[in-house]
Phi, psi and omega in degrees: 000105184296331181296336183288333176066196180235152179235060180067209184291337182237120178293154175302329181295313178302318182299314183299320179298319183294322179293318177298316177297318178304321181289331184278336183287151176296157180298142180081354178285143187263149169263143174291144180304138177300127176086356182279145183295153177297149184294140180268151174294131184305136182298135173295151179291151180274131189259129176248141177242131176248125187245117186278167177276167179164025184061223179301337177296340179288347178297334182294344174304323179305318176295325178296316177301317176300318177300312180301317178294321176300324180273000180057055184248114180283144179253129181264327180217146180221138174213157180205170174230143177051237182294332171303319179295329177296303184292321177299317181296318177301312181296319183289333181282346175121008176280148171278159175301326176293319181296314178306308182296328180284323176299310183290326178289336183280354185273149171263102191290330173297322179289317177301322179280003180244140178270356187296138165291130176313135188304323187291340181261356175296141169297150194306317186298329178285332177297333175297341181268358184297124179057024178260331185232148176284326182197166174228143181218163178264160174234133173215188183297338178270003179108194182298146172222121188265155170282179187283338179083353180258159176288139175289347179078016181296322180292319177300308181298321178291326173296321181292320181299314179295319183291332183257021182300332183298334180239014187303325185285352180265123181252346177258116190290348175283347179265000176288161183311326169233125179301142195222149173219143176240144182249121177243174177247126171276112181297331179289310180276336183077018182243167173294136176239121180267126183263116182234008181195166182110211173279115177308313184297322182290327178293317177292322179295321183291318180297332183250024182277081183295121176303136181096340180245301178250148173292161173297157177255126183261119188214122177056038180082359179255155172247112192249139173225187181321119181293340181295352177294322188243331183207089186273354182216078193288059173303324182300323183297314184288324173303315181296331181283348177116012181288138178274321180232129186242125178257124176242136183246113179254118181263006179258016188285341177272021184296340177282341180272056185267132178288115182306328183296328181289352179263016178271346181250163178291322178299316179294323176293317176299312178295326176289321176303312185297316183295316182299316180297330183282332199297316182301314173300320182294330179287320180295316175297325178300321179292340182280347179280153179281320175234125176245142185236127181226092180296141176274110189244020176305136181097347175247151179235169186288355183250007181273056187293332181287352183257045183301317182296344179272328186282319193299307180301332179291322175296315183296320187292322186287326179288319175304326175300335179263020188303320183292316176291330186277338189298334181284352177261359184286144180244172179287164189299315182299313178298323183282333175298321177296321178296311183297325179298325177284319184288313188286133175223127180283147181290136183296132181290327181213139181229113177286136177261113179269341183201144170244117187241153175237131183224154170094353178275140172233316183261334180275122178305131178303325180295330183284324175291315179294339177291343176259002183261130181256336179299147187225141174297140181092356175255171172277142184298128181237118186300310179306315177294322176300314180299318178294327174300313183300317181297319185288325175297307180299329183291345173308328176095004188247009186239139173287318180205153174229116185247161173232153174217159173240094180275156173300136173236196187274149174061035183071004177272168179251154170262114175277106184253127172256116182254117184251147173240108184292152177296128183292338186263007175260189002274353180268118187238143175242132175228150187234132176237145182218140180218137175236133181223150180198153172250007178065018174226271180266329195257112174226129182227149166223145184214145175229131182250126176239120187244127175236121181229129174255116177263168177055042178294335179209181185297339179269001176084035179296154178228149166238111186257131179226130184228136171234126183243130178219165186125230180285349174222148180239143181208140172224126182229139171224124181224130168263121185242118188240105168300146176257356175211155184303329179283354177072026184273309179267149180202160176233129189225086176285143182207153172227140186218132174246141176224141173214131184207148174269119181248137179275138174251129180248148167243101184068241179253015180264124180279107187261342183202157168238121179263140164268109180254124181233145179216146177236120186222137177238145183213158172226097188271129169247130193223166177231114177262107181276067177055238188260010184260319194199162175222131175247129178228147174205147179173174179280150177225141173231142180197167178227140175217148180218146174231129177233151182287120177270311173221140180129191186295142186282352184260010178288147184287154179233162183232140176207095188219150169261145174226153181212146178167213183231142175239141173224140179212144180227124174236129175248115187232106177231024179277154183274347169220158176286318174235146189061036170299143182244338182218153172102196184214166179211129179224132175221136171224138180218154182216140176237122181242090178280137182225130182287338183283354178260007174117354185274166175269346184233154175238104181202163177242141179217118178234145184211148182218143183226135178223130174225137175230129188241137176217133186238149172221111184063232177272001179265135176232134171243134182238130175249132182225150176220143185217116184221150181211152183210146175265004177061035177068016173265171180260110186276132177296161181303318180291347183252004184286156177284145184242147178236127178130173179107163185301333177244004180256309173204122181302135172100341190250146172284160183297131181064029179294328179232149180225150177191176180272346179227145184219142173209125180215129176241139187226150171230122178238154180226136180225141176238125179279113185280329190206134175256121187278155171299149188299336178293327183272334185150206182250315184183165173249138191222146167263136191225151173212147180214145175233130183237147168218139181156192181185178168239145181234161177280317192241331181194165173295135182215102188284351175281351183237066181266147171257164179220140185209150176219153178216148174230147183185182177240148178217149175230127172270094187262154178294339177273357183123156182296142173248137187218121172228124183205161175242129175239145177225129176248169180294163183070022177079014181272140176212160183198148170259152184226141175217135179211133178214137176120184185286165186254118179202000000 
């Protein structure tokens, strides 16, 4: 209708409508401005979560997260210190509380806290060192150089890498499913260092580098240790990230509920001192939080990592007690489902590997390291293969730690990187062994072993091993071990060895003489090392031996002979320990074929074989053993005869009580683990029993002339070396006590 015309920006009809509506509104009601957008729902506050440190006490954080999820509280920022950084990192990477609990419950914490490669996975040459030495140190022009004595944390670090694979490609922590920060302590400046980028697993590990437990983490020129020293509850860090509301979880609030018994040890005193030093700053940070949660953890300690299932409900209960305060942060089901969709990330089912790289090595040849690696470029990443690679590389014996990473590569493939850190106290090493033995009657021995080995002599990993043993017996060995390929399969090993020992000679159970037996031997072994399973050696041998009467009748025979011939030996070793083995098997066979036409004074053959099989069920272990030897119808000289007796030879008999040219012994042993020791002290304490049957014979095997013996005792697999105390009794009234303490050599 044209006559109505126009009234500028607002028509007269609009004006009348507004006046009418205004008349109908209650007094004081405001009208929205014309053209303004509809009012928005107020944005919810950004929630930051802070998880404090406290060792195993921090496992209760899992329960807190579970309770927050039950109340539908989305987390926008997360930060933690020490164990809190671990749980926070897991959550930031995309893990659920249930996944965290299952992962941590499945860990053998004693194993995780140790960097040792399981014995069965060691390359054969390193197995020879198991339970042989009390300690190892380095030698250089400035004198001895010790390692830190702490675990490098490589197993823990590598487990963290595996657990966070779902977000491993992210190096900016703001781009994680939940923005994340870890707090460590910079040792040089003595201040907190906030980690916001790089490897997520490395950041978590640095934050939990507890002094005295793990070595420090060297990162970007800084030396980082546990963040709890300076900021155990980083509320300020989460505020700086942009949080409007901060929830802080303090797991140190039960510090007053300390068991006095825990303060009787050095570890307990140091741990309590550490807690006291942290507490004032932690209380101040806790006060700055908007909502504080303090799980009641009485009866649990910072070292109870194996009690995951007990910690989690306590954290959940503490968070549920704050339900009223937390409820204002709750969101609707649809909005929370969107949050979970962003936070949750499934572990990748397959990761293509485009390259396998080795970094960090200087003196150890890269070929030696690659010879231990079974992961291959062009294949899918396999966790088990990677873990075995790490064990084999570490088993070379030249590394303080061996870590893996999956770095971004070309075409969506990853670079599987093995980063090694060589021992700063190598490559010249000194190791010491000590052993005491006695039968509480006539036989008491002590021996000390000094080993000096130079490793990594060339790109193939050659070693020069030198040993001096002194005490009741003397031994000097020098061996040059030269691998002939990078994988260390073929090798050449020339050696010279001198041995001197007092050996007892018995007439029935009467000790009638002691002989001083000395030998000097040179050999040239050519061998095959079947990785971590077995070693085969063969080669010529030349030697001279003499035996003179030290105590006893003057008319006893003496020996002074040269020998020459061939030696061959095969050892298959799959037992989990050298002594007190609970699983696996051991087989050894060796032969000496002496020939007078090679320059020796005697012509004889000697072959010997040993087999042991161990099987455990729970704390029970059964061991089956066979030991046999034969002269192959040749005349064995006295110094080469087989000996029967001793704590591990035949129960109830003294060592070497009977001798002969043929040997046969069958054994059945049983062990019961009475106590599993903390990893710092050893492995366990055992009650043991063994039954033996067999004999030695002069001319041939004769099963109609068998002896029988049994022994019972106690043993302890200690970090200072095995302890063995037993009593043995054989038929015909023979009996003997046995005591042994120290390393085995």
